[in-house]
C-alpha positions as CSV (number, residue, x, y, z in Angstrom):
1,M,-31.1,3.6,28.5
2,S,-30.1,7.2,27.7
3,G,-27.1,8.2,25.6
4,V,-25.2,9.5,28.7
5,E,-25.8,6.2,30.5
6,D,-24.6,4.2,27.5
7,E,-21.4,6.3,27.4
8,D,-20.8,5.9,31.1
9,V,-21.2,2.1,30.9
10,E,-18.9,2.0,27.9
11,S,-16.4,4.1,29.8
12,K,-16.4,1.8,32.8
13,E,-15.9,-1.2,30.6
14,A,-13.0,0.4,28.8
15,A,-11.4,1.5,32.1
16,Q,-11.8,-2.0,33.4
17,D,-10.1,-3.5,30.3
18,V,-7.2,-1.1,30.7
19,H,-6.5,-1.7,34.4
20,N,-7.2,-5.4,34.4
21,D,-3.7,-6.9,34.5
22,G,-4.6,-10.4,35.6
23,D,-7.4,-12.1,33.7
24,K,-7.0,-10.7,30.2
25,S,-4.1,-10.8,27.9
26,E,-2.2,-7.6,27.1
27,T,-3.2,-8.1,23.4
28,A,-6.9,-7.9,24.1
29,L,-8.6,-5.1,22.2
30,R,-10.2,-2.2,24.0
31,Y,-12.6,-1.5,21.1
32,T,-13.5,-4.4,18.8
33,L,-15.6,-4.5,15.6
34,T,-18.7,-4.7,17.8
35,K,-17.7,-2.2,20.4
36,P,-17.2,1.3,18.9
37,P,-14.9,3.8,20.6
38,P,-16.1,7.3,21.7
39,V,-16.3,10.0,19.0
40,I,-13.3,11.9,20.1
41,F,-11.1,8.8,20.2
42,T,-12.5,7.7,16.8
43,I,-11.4,11.0,15.3
44,G,-8.0,10.9,16.9
45,A,-7.3,7.3,15.8
46,A,-8.5,8.2,12.3
47,L,-6.1,11.2,12.1
48,Q,-3.3,8.9,13.2
49,H,-4.0,6.4,10.5
50,A,-4.2,9.1,7.9
51,F,-0.9,10.7,9.0
52,M,0.8,7.3,8.9
53,C,0.0,7.1,5.2
54,V,1.2,10.6,4.2
55,P,4.8,9.6,3.6
56,S,3.8,6.6,1.4
57,F,1.4,8.8,-0.5
58,L,4.0,11.5,-1.0
59,V,6.6,9.0,-2.2
60,G,4.1,7.3,-4.6
61,S,2.7,10.5,-6.1
62,S,6.2,12.1,-6.4
63,L,7.7,9.1,-8.1
64,A,4.8,9.0,-10.5
65,A,5.3,12.7,-11.3
66,D,9.0,12.2,-11.8
67,V,8.5,9.2,-14.0
68,V,6.3,11.1,-16.5
69,G,8.8,14.0,-16.5
70,A,6.8,16.6,-14.6
71,E,8.7,19.8,-13.7
72,H,9.5,20.6,-10.1
73,D,6.8,23.3,-9.9
74,S,4.3,21.6,-12.3
75,V,0.7,21.6,-11.2
76,I,0.7,17.9,-12.1
77,R,2.5,17.2,-8.8
78,G,-0.2,18.8,-6.7
79,K,-3.0,17.1,-8.7
80,L,-1.4,13.7,-8.4
81,F,-1.0,14.0,-4.6
82,S,-4.6,15.3,-4.2
83,T,-5.8,12.5,-6.4
84,T,-3.8,10.0,-4.3
85,L,-5.5,11.2,-1.1
86,F,-9.0,11.2,-2.7
87,I,-8.8,7.7,-4.3
88,S,-7.2,6.3,-1.1
89,G,-10.1,7.7,0.9
90,V,-12.7,6.3,-1.4
91,C,-11.1,2.9,-1.6
92,T,-10.7,2.8,2.2
93,L,-14.4,3.3,2.6
94,L,-15.3,0.7,-0.1
95,Q,-12.9,-1.9,1.3
96,T,-14.1,-1.5,4.9
97,A,-17.8,-1.3,4.2
98,V,-18.2,-3.5,1.2
99,G,-15.0,-5.4,0.5
100,A,-13.3,-7.7,3.0
101,R,-15.3,-5.8,5.7
102,L,-12.1,-5.4,7.8
103,P,-10.8,-2.0,8.9
104,M,-7.9,-1.5,6.5
105,I,-6.4,1.6,4.9
106,Q,-6.0,1.6,1.1
107,G,-3.2,3.4,-0.6
108,P,-1.0,3.4,-3.7
109,A,0.7,0.0,-4.2
110,A,4.5,-0.1,-4.4
111,A,4.2,-3.1,-6.7
112,F,3.4,-0.7,-9.6
113,L,6.5,1.4,-9.2
114,P,8.9,-1.1,-11.0
115,V,6.7,-1.1,-14.0
116,L,6.7,2.7,-14.2
117,L,10.4,2.9,-13.8
118,T,10.9,0.4,-16.5
119,A,8.6,2.3,-18.9
120,Q,10.6,5.5,-18.1
121,R,13.6,3.9,-19.8
122,S,11.7,2.9,-22.9
123,R,12.6,4.6,-26.2
124,E,9.1,6.2,-26.6
125,W,9.4,7.9,-23.2
126,T,13.0,9.0,-23.3
127,C,12.7,10.5,-26.8
128,T,16.0,9.0,-27.9
129,E,17.1,6.2,-30.1
130,S,20.4,5.7,-28.2
131,S,20.8,3.4,-25.3
132,T,19.5,4.7,-22.0
133,T,22.3,5.5,-19.6
134,I,22.3,5.5,-15.9
135,N,22.8,9.2,-15.8
136,S,19.7,9.9,-18.0
137,T,17.7,7.7,-15.6
138,Y,18.8,9.8,-12.7
139,R,17.8,13.0,-14.6
140,N,14.4,11.6,-15.4
141,V,13.6,10.3,-12.0
142,T,14.5,13.5,-10.3
143,G,11.9,15.3,-12.4
144,S,14.2,17.8,-14.0
145,G,12.2,17.5,-17.2
146,Y,11.6,14.9,-19.8
147,T,13.7,16.8,-22.4
148,N,16.9,16.7,-20.3
149,S,17.8,13.2,-21.3
150,T,17.6,13.8,-25.0
151,S,20.6,13.9,-27.3
152,A,21.4,16.5,-29.9
153,T,19.9,14.4,-32.7
154,T,16.6,13.8,-30.9
155,D,13.4,14.7,-32.7
156,L,11.7,16.7,-29.9
157,T,8.5,16.9,-31.9
158,S,7.8,13.2,-31.3
159,C,8.4,13.4,-27.5
160,L,5.6,12.5,-25.2
161,T,4.5,15.2,-22.8
162,P,3.8,14.3,-19.1
163,E,0.1,14.4,-19.9
164,D,0.5,11.9,-22.8
165,K,2.4,9.5,-20.5
166,L,-0.3,9.8,-17.8
167,R,-2.9,9.0,-20.4
168,E,-1.1,5.9,-21.4
169,I,-0.7,4.9,-17.8
170,S,-4.4,5.5,-17.1
171,G,-5.7,3.5,-20.0
172,S,-3.3,0.6,-19.4
173,L,-4.1,0.5,-15.7
174,M,-7.8,0.5,-16.3
175,A,-7.4,-2.4,-18.8
176,A,-5.1,-4.4,-16.4
177,S,-7.5,-3.9,-13.5
178,A,-10.0,-6.1,-15.3
179,V,-7.8,-9.0,-14.5
180,E,-8.0,-8.4,-10.7
181,I,-11.7,-7.8,-11.0
182,L,-12.1,-11.1,-12.9
183,I,-10.0,-12.9,-10.3
184,G,-12.0,-11.5,-7.4
185,G,-15.4,-11.7,-9.0
186,T,-15.1,-15.4,-10.2
187,G,-13.4,-16.7,-7.1
188,L,-10.1,-17.6,-8.7
189,V,-8.1,-16.3,-5.8
190,G,-8.2,-19.6,-3.9
191,H,-7.1,-21.5,-6.9
192,L,-4.2,-19.2,-7.7
193,M,-3.0,-19.2,-4.1
194,R,-2.5,-22.9,-4.2
195,F,0.5,-22.4,-6.4
196,V,2.0,-19.6,-4.2
197,G,4.1,-20.3,-1.2
198,P,6.9,-18.6,0.8
199,V,9.5,-19.5,-1.9
200,T,7.5,-17.4,-4.4
201,V,6.4,-14.6,-2.0
202,A,9.9,-13.9,-0.6
203,P,11.7,-12.9,-3.9
204,T,8.6,-11.3,-5.4
205,I,8.0,-8.8,-2.5
206,A,11.8,-8.3,-1.9
207,L,12.4,-7.3,-5.5
208,V,9.7,-4.6,-5.2
209,G,11.9,-2.8,-2.8
210,L,15.2,-3.7,-4.5
211,S,14.0,-2.5,-7.9
212,V,13.9,1.2,-6.8
213,Y,17.3,1.4,-5.3
214,K,18.4,4.1,-7.8
215,V,15.6,6.4,-6.8
216,P,17.0,7.4,-3.4
217,I,20.4,7.9,-5.0
218,A,18.9,10.4,-7.4
219,Y,16.9,12.2,-4.7
220,S,20.0,12.4,-2.4
221,R,22.3,14.0,-4.9
222,S,21.2,17.5,-4.0
223,S,22.0,17.0,-0.3
224,W,23.1,13.6,0.9
225,E,23.4,15.1,4.4
226,L,19.7,15.7,4.6
227,A,18.9,12.2,3.2
228,L,21.2,10.6,5.8
229,L,19.6,12.6,8.5
230,G,16.2,11.4,7.6
231,V,17.3,7.8,7.7
232,V,19.1,8.3,11.1
233,L,16.0,10.0,12.6
234,T,13.7,7.3,11.4
235,V,16.0,4.6,12.9
236,L,16.2,6.5,16.2
237,S,12.4,6.9,16.4
238,A,11.6,3.3,15.5
239,L,14.3,1.4,17.3
240,Y,15.7,3.5,20.1
241,L,12.7,5.7,21.1
242,G,9.9,3.4,20.3
243,H,9.3,2.4,23.9
244,I,8.9,5.9,25.1
245,S,5.3,7.0,25.8
246,V,4.4,10.6,25.2
247,P,1.8,12.0,27.7
248,F,-1.6,12.2,26.0
249,P,-4.8,13.8,27.4
250,A,-7.5,11.4,28.6
251,R,-10.4,10.9,26.2
252,I,-13.0,13.6,26.4
253,G,-16.5,12.4,27.3
254,C,-15.5,9.4,29.3
255,R,-16.1,10.9,32.7
256,A,-16.2,7.6,34.7
257,Q,-13.0,6.5,33.1
258,H,-11.4,9.9,33.7
259,K,-12.1,9.7,37.4
260,R,-10.4,6.4,37.7
261,R,-7.4,7.6,35.7
262,K,-6.9,11.1,37.1
263,S,-3.9,9.9,39.1
264,K,-2.4,7.9,36.2
265,T,-0.8,9.4,33.1
266,H,-1.9,8.0,29.8
267,G,0.8,7.9,27.1
268,V,1.1,7.1,23.4
269,R,4.1,5.6,21.8
270,I,4.2,8.2,19.1
271,F,7.8,7.4,18.0
272,Q,6.8,3.8,17.4
273,L,3.6,4.7,15.5
274,L,4.9,7.6,13.3
275,P,8.6,7.3,12.9
276,V,8.7,8.1,9.2
277,L,6.3,11.0,9.5
278,L,8.3,12.6,12.4
279,S,11.5,12.2,10.4
280,I,10.1,13.9,7.4
281,L,8.8,16.8,9.4
282,L,12.1,17.3,11.2
283,V,14.3,17.1,8.1
284,W,11.9,19.4,6.2
285,A,12.3,21.9,9.0
286,V,16.1,21.6,8.8
287,S,15.9,22.2,5.1
288,G,13.8,25.3,5.7
289,I,16.4,26.6,8.1
290,L,19.2,26.0,5.7
291,T,17.2,27.6,2.9
292,Y,16.6,30.7,5.0
293,T,20.3,31.0,5.8
294,N,21.2,30.6,2.2
295,V,23.2,27.4,2.8
296,F,21.7,25.9,-0.4
297,P,22.2,28.0,-3.6
298,A,19.3,29.9,-5.1
299,D,20.4,29.2,-8.6
300,P,18.0,26.6,-10.2
301,S,20.8,25.3,-12.4
302,S,22.8,24.2,-9.3
303,P,22.7,20.5,-8.4
304,R,22.0,21.4,-4.8
305,Y,19.0,23.6,-5.6
306,S,16.5,20.8,-5.2
307,A,17.4,20.6,-1.5
308,R,15.9,24.0,-0.9
309,A,12.5,24.1,0.9
310,D,11.2,26.6,-1.6
311,A,12.5,24.9,-4.8
312,K,8.9,23.9,-5.7
313,S,7.2,26.9,-4.1
314,K,5.6,28.0,-7.4
315,L,3.5,24.9,-7.3
316,I,1.5,26.4,-4.4
317,Q,0.8,29.6,-6.3
318,R,-0.3,27.7,-9.5
319,T,-2.7,25.4,-7.6
320,P,-6.3,26.5,-6.9
321,W,-7.6,26.5,-3.4
322,F,-10.2,23.8,-4.1
323,Y,-9.8,21.0,-6.5
324,L,-11.9,17.9,-7.1
325,P,-10.1,15.0,-8.8
326,H,-12.2,13.6,-11.6
327,P,-12.0,11.1,-14.4
328,G,-10.1,12.3,-17.5
329,Q,-8.4,15.2,-15.7
330,F,-5.3,14.6,-17.8
331,G,-7.2,13.8,-21.0
332,V,-8.8,10.8,-22.6
333,P,-6.9,7.6,-21.5
334,S,-4.8,5.8,-24.2
335,F,-3.2,2.4,-24.3
336,N,0.3,0.9,-24.1
337,I,0.7,-2.8,-24.5
338,G,3.9,-2.9,-22.6
339,L,2.4,-1.1,-19.6
340,F,-0.6,-3.3,-19.8
341,V,1.4,-6.5,-19.4
342,G,3.6,-5.0,-16.7
343,F,0.5,-3.9,-14.7
344,I,-1.0,-7.4,-14.9
345,A,2.1,-8.7,-13.1
346,S,1.8,-5.8,-10.5
347,F,-1.8,-6.7,-9.9
348,L,-0.9,-10.4,-9.3
349,A,1.8,-9.4,-6.9
350,S,-0.6,-7.0,-5.1
351,I,-3.1,-9.9,-4.7
352,I,-0.5,-12.0,-3.0
353,E,0.3,-9.2,-0.6
354,S,-3.3,-8.2,0.0
355,V,-4.5,-11.7,0.9
356,G,-1.8,-11.8,3.6
357,D,-3.0,-8.4,4.8
358,Y,-6.6,-9.7,5.1
359,F,-5.5,-12.5,7.4
360,A,-3.2,-10.2,9.4
361,A,-6.1,-7.7,9.8
362,A,-8.4,-10.5,11.0
363,K,-5.9,-11.5,13.6
364,A,-5.4,-7.9,14.7
365,C,-9.2,-7.5,15.0
366,E,-9.4,-10.8,16.9
367,V,-12.1,-12.2,14.6
368,S,-12.4,-15.4,12.7
369,T,-10.3,-16.1,9.6
370,P,-11.6,-14.4,6.4
371,P,-13.7,-16.9,4.4
372,K,-13.6,-17.4,0.7
373,H,-16.3,-14.9,-0.1
374,A,-14.6,-12.1,2.0
375,V,-11.3,-12.7,0.3
376,N,-12.9,-12.7,-3.2
377,R,-14.8,-9.5,-2.4
378,G,-11.7,-7.8,-1.0
379,I,-9.7,-8.6,-4.2
380,L,-12.7,-7.5,-6.3
381,T,-12.9,-4.2,-4.5
382,E,-9.2,-3.6,-5.0
383,G,-9.7,-4.3,-8.7
384,L,-12.4,-1.7,-8.8
385,G,-9.9,0.6,-6.9
386,G,-7.5,0.1,-9.8
387,L,-10.2,1.0,-12.3
388,L,-10.9,4.2,-10.4
389,S,-7.2,5.0,-10.1
390,G,-6.7,4.6,-13.8
391,A,-9.8,6.7,-14.6
392,V,-8.5,9.7,-12.6
393,G,-4.9,9.3,-13.8
394,L,-3.4,8.3,-10.5
395,G,-0.8,6.0,-12.1
396,L,-0.7,3.5,-9.2
397,S,-3.5,1.1,-8.1
398,T,-4.4,0.8,-4.5
399,T,-3.8,-1.9,-2.0
400,S,-4.0,-2.6,1.7
401,Y,-1.4,-1.0,4.0
402,T,0.3,-3.3,6.5
403,P,1.6,-0.6,8.9
404,N,-1.9,0.5,9.7
405,I,-2.8,-3.1,10.6
406,A,0.1,-3.1,13.0
407,A,-1.1,0.2,14.4
408,M,-4.5,-1.4,15.3
409,T,-2.6,-4.0,17.4
410,M,-0.5,-1.3,19.2
411,T,-3.4,1.0,19.9
412,K,-5.8,-1.9,20.7
413,T,-8.6,-0.4,18.7
414,A,-10.2,-2.1,15.7
415,H,-13.5,-0.7,14.6
416,R,-14.8,0.2,11.2
417,Y,-15.9,3.6,12.3
418,I,-12.2,4.6,12.6
419,M,-11.5,3.7,9.0
420,Y,-14.7,5.4,7.8
421,C,-13.5,8.5,9.5
422,A,-9.9,8.1,8.2
423,G,-11.3,7.7,4.6
424,C,-13.4,10.9,5.0
425,V,-10.4,12.8,6.4
426,M,-8.3,11.9,3.3
427,M,-11.1,12.8,0.9
428,L,-11.6,16.2,2.6
429,L,-7.9,17.0,2.6
430,S,-7.7,16.1,-1.1
431,L,-10.4,18.7,-1.9
432,I,-8.2,21.5,-0.6
433,G,-5.8,22.0,-3.5
434,K,-3.3,24.1,-1.6
435,V,-2.8,21.4,1.0
436,G,-1.9,18.9,-1.6
437,A,0.4,21.4,-3.3
438,A,2.1,22.3,-0.1
439,L,2.9,18.7,0.8
440,A,4.0,18.1,-2.8
441,T,6.8,20.7,-2.4
442,M,8.7,18.4,-0.1
443,P,12.5,18.7,-1.0
444,D,14.0,15.7,-2.8
445,P,16.5,14.7,0.0
446,V,13.6,14.5,2.5
447,L,11.8,12.0,0.2
448,A,15.1,10.1,-0.2
449,G,15.3,9.3,3.5
450,A,11.7,8.1,3.6
451,I,12.2,5.9,0.5
452,V,15.3,4.2,2.0
453,V,13.4,3.2,5.1
454,T,10.1,2.2,3.4
455,C,11.7,0.2,0.5
456,G,14.1,-1.4,3.0
457,M,11.1,-2.6,5.0
458,M,9.5,-3.9,1.8
459,V,12.6,-6.0,1.2
460,T,12.7,-7.5,4.7
461,L,8.9,-8.0,4.6
462,G,9.4,-10.3,1.7
463,L,12.4,-12.1,3.1
464,S,10.7,-12.6,6.4
465,T,8.5,-15.4,4.8
466,L,11.6,-17.5,4.5
467,Q,11.4,-18.3,8.2
468,Y,8.9,-21.1,7.2
469,V,11.2,-22.5,4.5
470,N,13.9,-25.2,5.0
471,M,16.9,-23.1,4.0
472,N,19.1,-26.2,4.3
473,S,17.6,-27.5,1.1
474,S,19.7,-26.9,-2.0
475,R,16.4,-26.9,-4.0
476,N,15.1,-23.9,-2.1
477,L,18.4,-22.1,-2.2
478,I,18.7,-22.5,-5.9
479,I,15.2,-21.3,-6.6
480,I,15.3,-18.2,-4.3
481,G,18.8,-17.3,-5.5
482,L,18.0,-17.5,-9.2
483,A,14.8,-15.5,-8.7
484,L,16.6,-12.7,-6.8
485,F,19.7,-12.6,-9.0
486,I,17.9,-12.7,-12.3
487,G,15.4,-10.2,-11.1
488,V,18.3,-7.8,-10.4
489,F,20.8,-8.3,-13.2
490,L,18.5,-8.8,-16.2
491,P,16.8,-5.4,-15.9
492,E,20.2,-3.8,-15.4
493,W,21.4,-5.5,-18.6
494,L,18.3,-4.3,-20.5
495,E,18.9,-0.8,-19.3
496,T,22.6,-0.7,-20.2
497,Y,22.3,-2.5,-23.5
498,P,18.7,-2.2,-24.8
499,E,19.8,-2.9,-28.4
500,D,20.5,-6.5,-27.4
501,F,16.7,-7.2,-26.9
502,R,15.3,-5.4,-29.9
503,T,13.3,-7.5,-32.3
504,G,12.3,-4.9,-34.8
505,V,8.6,-5.3,-33.9
506,K,7.5,-2.2,-32.0
507,D,4.7,-3.8,-29.9
508,L,6.9,-6.9,-29.2
509,D,9.7,-4.6,-28.1
510,K,7.4,-2.9,-25.6
511,I,6.3,-6.2,-24.1
512,L,9.8,-7.5,-23.8
513,T,11.0,-4.2,-22.3
514,L,8.3,-4.4,-19.6
515,I,8.7,-8.1,-18.9
516,L,12.5,-8.2,-18.8
517,G,12.8,-4.8,-17.2
518,T,10.4,-5.5,-14.2
519,P,12.4,-7.3,-11.4
520,M,9.2,-8.3,-9.6
521,L,7.7,-10.0,-12.6
522,L,10.9,-11.9,-13.4
523,G,11.4,-13.1,-9.9
524,A,7.8,-14.2,-9.4
525,T,7.8,-16.0,-12.8
526,I,11.0,-17.9,-12.1
527,A,10.1,-18.7,-8.4
528,I,6.5,-19.9,-9.1
529,L,7.6,-22.0,-12.1
530,L,10.5,-23.8,-10.4
531,D,8.7,-24.1,-7.1
532,N,5.7,-25.9,-8.7
533,T,7.6,-28.1,-11.2
534,T,10.5,-29.4,-9.2
535,K,10.3,-32.1,-6.5
536,G,10.0,-30.9,-3.0
537,S,7.9,-31.7,0.1
538,R,5.3,-29.2,1.4
539,E,7.3,-29.1,4.7
540,D,10.5,-28.1,3.0
541,R,8.8,-25.5,0.8
542,G,7.3,-24.0,4.0
543,I,3.7,-24.2,2.7
544,D,2.2,-26.0,5.7
545,A,4.0,-23.8,8.3
546,W,3.2,-20.6,6.4
547,Q,-0.5,-21.4,6.0
548,N,-0.8,-22.6,9.6
549,H,0.8,-19.3,10.8
550,V,-1.8,-17.3,8.8
551,D,-4.5,-18.8,11.0
552,A,-2.5,-18.8,14.2
553,G,-3.9,-16.8,17.1
554,V,-7.5,-16.8,15.6
555,T,-8.7,-20.1,17.1
556,S,-8.4,-18.7,20.7
557,T,-10.6,-15.8,19.9
558,M,-13.2,-17.6,17.8
559,T,-15.1,-18.9,20.8
560,S,-15.6,-15.4,22.3
561,Q,-16.4,-13.9,18.9
562,T,-19.0,-16.6,17.9
563,S,-21.9,-15.0,19.7
564,M,-21.0,-11.5,18.5
565,D,-20.6,-12.7,14.9
566,T,-24.0,-14.4,14.7
567,S,-25.8,-11.5,16.5
568,S,-24.4,-8.8,14.3
569,G,-25.0,-10.5,11.0
570,N,-21.5,-12.0,10.9
571,T,-18.2,-10.2,10.8
572,Y,-18.0,-10.5,7.0
573,G,-21.6,-10.0,6.1
574,W,-24.3,-7.3,6.6
575,F,-27.4,-7.2,8.7
576,W,-29.7,-6.8,5.7
577,L,-28.3,-9.9,4.0
578,G,-31.2,-12.2,4.9
579,R,-33.8,-9.8,3.5
580,L,-31.7,-9.5,0.2
581,Y,-31.6,-13.2,-0.2
582,Q,-35.4,-13.5,0.3
583,Y,-36.0,-11.2,-2.6
584,I,-33.0,-12.1,-4.8
585,P,-32.0,-15.6,-3.9
586,C,-29.5,-15.9,-6.8
587,C,-27.2,-13.4,-5.1
588,S,-26.1,-16.1,-2.7
589,N,-24.5,-18.0,-5.6
590,L,-22.0,-15.3,-6.4
591,P,-18.5,-16.2,-5.4
592,F,-18.1,-12.9,-3.4
593,M,-21.3,-13.2,-1.4
594,P,-21.9,-15.3,1.7
595,P,-23.7,-18.6,0.9
596,R,-27.4,-18.8,1.8
597,T,-28.3,-21.3,4.6
598,G,-31.2,-21.5,6.9
599,T,-34.8,-20.4,6.5
600,D,-34.0,-16.7,6.9
601,G,-31.3,-16.6,4.3
602,T,-28.5,-15.6,6.7
603,P,-25.1,-17.5,6.5
604,T,-23.9,-19.6,9.4
605,L,-20.8,-18.9,11.3
606,S,-18.9,-21.7,9.5
607,Q,-19.6,-20.0,6.2
608,S,-18.7,-16.6,7.6
609,G,-15.3,-17.4,8.9
610,G,-13.1,-20.1,10.4
611,T,-10.5,-22.4,9.0
612,G,-13.0,-24.7,7.3
613,D,-13.6,-22.1,4.6
614,N,-10.1,-20.7,4.4
615,P,-8.8,-20.7,0.8
616,L,-5.2,-20.7,2.0
617,L,-5.6,-23.7,4.2
618,K,-7.0,-26.1,1.6
619,D,-4.7,-29.1,1.0
620,S,-3.1,-29.0,-2.4
621,S,-0.6,-31.1,-4.2
622,A,0.8,-28.1,-6.0
């Protein structure tokens, strides 16, 4: 059959899927893992996924630049954003093609932000022996320079430069990534997840969002009006305008489908898909108008100067047109024991979130539940992503992005080609230095509005797991309450009165500062310890209901996917796997490779997916 005939048949099938209102469910995918979309639609969906990530990428890279004390117009800001795009693109390709083998976008993980904010308050990074005040934290986090928070008696010759801090972050992140690589490569994920339930997940993820509550305050000080406008516009787009479909042209190349749809308008719910991005663009435009009309002062010493659209314009001039992120771009990585310990906790929290994303992605793709080897391989790939992130000085490791998984459900498209294209788009954009520099010039109040919404969603994402927990149990109330409260007040105590926790041993002080100053680590430690050592039934703890929900909705699609899985070398395997096992049989014994069964060396369906091999559904007394 010719290529044109193939396209026409595919178009007829797609049109039939769209117009069939009786036999199929509305949640049925138009394009599955085994049914690729047309080229034009693939590019459009890839651009949508890439644009959805831009706000999170900007927030992550901007916070990392502010934490290390980079100036507003420092080239470091453009480099960090370009590096974020590049590494996210590379990790997206690796995760989709080699890792869990599910179409998922990879990007900087918010779980690493609390560690960086805690390190920012340390004595070595603030260049002062006096206690760190809230005001100095605000000055640091807004990026006004690492010397602004020093006192008159500070020895400035001993201060760390932004490059020095990035080198410490890089080396510590690379060392800590070995933990996630070990967990994924040895298959420890399933064993660790036996001790993790909703009572642990809820405070851990919620504290990630709560721990950065001071950041939007600092970013909003130059213009709280713009920050509030950003929040209002995001809420309007997501909650009030999300049901509105914007007319979108029919897909090019699908002639048969176009003929059947020429009298029917095709729309895209763009307000529901890109609420944060639309809000950022509109508020940025308002900032530009107010800058042009001189509403914001042109004096750099004015507190409202950071709200100007051209406050960081020199960054574009200083950045080259083309830039390739590379290992050691900020110097040879060094090591910080405190950061190392904090990053280990961040990796563990990221693992918990990522495993949930894998099962959510499988449900969105309407395929069988990820088996052990796929979960192990996905975590291993994310560990390698952390190693790459540290090597290039990104400052944050990568993880799977939940909003993009939701976008697959809304657009009814789930194919690896889309993520391959999205990863390539992000990598290409990162190579154009001016693009990264231009996006990095976003005014602080614009970022503040995006942070309020995204971090607020992080809090509710964690708390949403409590729906499976018996909240009438005093045991659960005490554990969750202690984890949340101690995770908030103890870091604040450390920040206000740091001398109360000094032991006189430099390395021990670093470790204590990162442990006691990281809300996520405190909350997770308290919750997992109390939840696994105090008496409580699995039903009250919500473990059975939570794990059953993870696999909900997959059973109904497994029957229709069985033939496709076996004919395509399985959803979580590769077509060349049988030949590999024939030449190197020992590869099948690796925890992250599908087990070898049968004469041809290919794995069976039961070993490629399904509840029987689900590490989260194993019965455990923990």
